[in-house]
N, C-alpha and C positions, 0 to 999 in steps of 0.2 A: 670393553666396551660398550658403558652403558646409554650409548651419545645414538638418534638418530632413531631407534627398533619402531618406532608411527604410535611411539602410545596416544600420542598428544595431534594426529593426527590430521583433526579438524580445519575447517575450512576457513580462509581471513577471513577478521574482522572488522564489516564499516568505521566502527566504533557506534557510537549512538547519536539519535535523530534527533536532529535541532527542528525547532520551528516551533507553533505551537498545535497541537491532535486535537482533533477529536472525534469522538467512537461515529463510527453512521454504519446504516445499515449498506449494504450492494447486492444487487441482484448480479448475476456472469451469467457466460456464456463458458462451460467448458467445453475444447474442442476435443477430442478425442484421441487426441496424441498428450493429451494433458494440460494443457495451455490455459492460462485464465484471463477473460478479455470481460472486465464491468462495462455494464449496459447500464443501467441506471443508480442510482444510493437516493438513499433520503441522509439526511442533516436535519438536527433539529436548531434554528439559530436563535439570536439574542431574547427574542420576546417569545423564547417557550413556539415555535409555532416549528413544524414536522412540517418541510422543503423538503421537494420531489427535485431529483436532476437528472433529465432526459441529456440533454447535448452534452456531452462526452467524448475529446478529443481524445484519444491516446499516441504519445508523440513516440514510448518507449517506455520497455522494463523491464528490470532487471532485479536477478536472484542475490538479495546479498544476507547479511546475517550482525544482528545487534544483539551484544553480550551474548552471543554463543545461539538467538534464538528463527531459525532462519525466519526468511519475508519475500516476499514477492514487491518491486517499486514498480510504481508505476507515475511515469511524465507526463499529470495530464492539463488541459484546459475545459474545465468548464465556462456553463454559462448560468450565473448566478445573479436575480436583482438587475437583470439585461446589461451583467456588463462580463467580458472573458477574464475568465482568473485564471493562474495557472497557480499549477496544486501538485501534492504528491498524494497519487493512495496506495496504502500501504497492506496488503495483503498479509497473512499468518498464519501460513495455514495446519501450523500443530494445532492454533486452538482455535481455528474456524474464526478471525475476524478479521475488520477490516479499521481503518483508522484513516485518517484524510489529514495532512499536513498542511497548512499550508504556509506558504513564500517573504 
């Protein structure tokens, strides 16, 4: 029998990312255990201005796979333009890049 031999043993897939994604620059702190914590990010607004966001509250983080690509998704609240905005920060460790996903 050729079933269950472990050839397709990759992790479960979370589907596709929903919402509006934008590329960001993110400064983060990596702990001695390998945990990644976002500290500050820079994002380009609609006017082309680069905004710095330092007020980041991380509510939770979860490792996921989108189309087989590993990622770490952070459920966060940011202070943008004087308002608290709930977002997902997504880190793709294999590519070393960050995106922000507005809800």
